[in-house]
N, C-alpha and C positions, 0 to 999 in steps of 0.2 A: 887422574886429576879429579878432585872432588867437584861435584856439580855446584855451580854458583847459584846463589839465591837471586831472585829478581833485582833486589837492591844491590847486591854485589855486582851483578852484570852492569847495571846502570852506572854505578860510581866508577867501576873500572873503565867503562867506555868514556865517561867524562875525563877521567885522569889521562888515559892514553891519548884522547883527542887533543888535550892540552899539552901533551909531551912531558907530563910529570911522572916522577917515580913515586913509588909507595912512600919512600922516605921523605920526599919533599912534601907530599900531602900530609903525612903524619906530623911533621914539624910544623906545618902551617896550622894544623888543628890542635896542636898542643898535646898530642898523644904519642905513645911509643909506636915504633914501626910494627912491633909484634901485635899490638892491639889493633892498629889499622888493618893489618893483614887479616886478622881474625874477623873483623867487621866485613872486609871486602870478600872473604871467602865464606861467610855465613857461619863461622864458628862461634861468633858472639852477636848478640842482639845490639842494635844501634840505640844508645841512650838518647832520650829526647833532646838533651842539651847539646849533644854532639851532632844530631841531625840538623839543628839550626846552624851550626858552624859549617857543616858540609854544604848546605844549601847556599850559605853566604860565600864560601870559598869557591864554589863552582859558578857563582853569580847567577843562580837560578831564580826566576821570578814566575809569578802567576801559575799557569798550568804545569809548567816544568817542575816548580817547587811542590805543587800539590801532588803530582804524580810520584815524585821521589818519596814524599811522606807516605803515600799509599803503599809504595813498594817496600818501605821500611816496616810497615805493619804486617803485610802479607809474608814477609821474609822472617818473621820472628820464629825462633825455635820453640818458644813456649810463651804462655800468657799467664800473668798473674792477675787475679781479681781480688780486690780488697772487699771483703764481705763484712767488715766490722760493723757498718751501719745498717746492714740488711736485717730484716726480720726473719724468723725461722722459715717461713713459707718461701721467701725469696732465696734464702740459702739453699733450701731443698731443691729449688728449680735450677740454680747454678750448678750444684753438685750433680744433679740428675743429668743435666745436659752434658757435663764433662765426662760422666761415666758412659753415656750412651752414644756420644758423638761418633765414634769410630765405626759403629754398627749402622749408621744412617746411610741408606742408599741415596743415589743421585737425585731421585725424585723428591725424597724428603728434605734433602739439603737444599734443593731449589725452592721448595715451599718455604723454608726458613729464610732464604735469601729474599724472597718476595715479601714475606711478612716483615722483615727488618729493613726492606728497601735497600738492599745491598745488591746492586746490579753490576753487570759488565759495563765498563766504560767504553 
């Protein structure tokens, strides 16, 4: 079995706790069961408009809703950055980061987290 993403684990738990099938959730959200399954297993990213429906469907509020949104971000398979409005220097920074990211050791990654104020919750 494929390893579930943090988002997939969370929504599967919500679904199972409510006694719902994937089909029931998919129908409630207005998506195909194949698409919902791909979301739950991490094969597809969660579109923002679907995330809002998921939060509503599972009746999440406050910290639970915020946590699910964060899980959707960290579960993304890829990230797209619109650089259309960026100047050349900023584009160079984005591209340089993308190219070098996989070679950053844990210490350098932690320095970036600190700089960007991205901490462990």
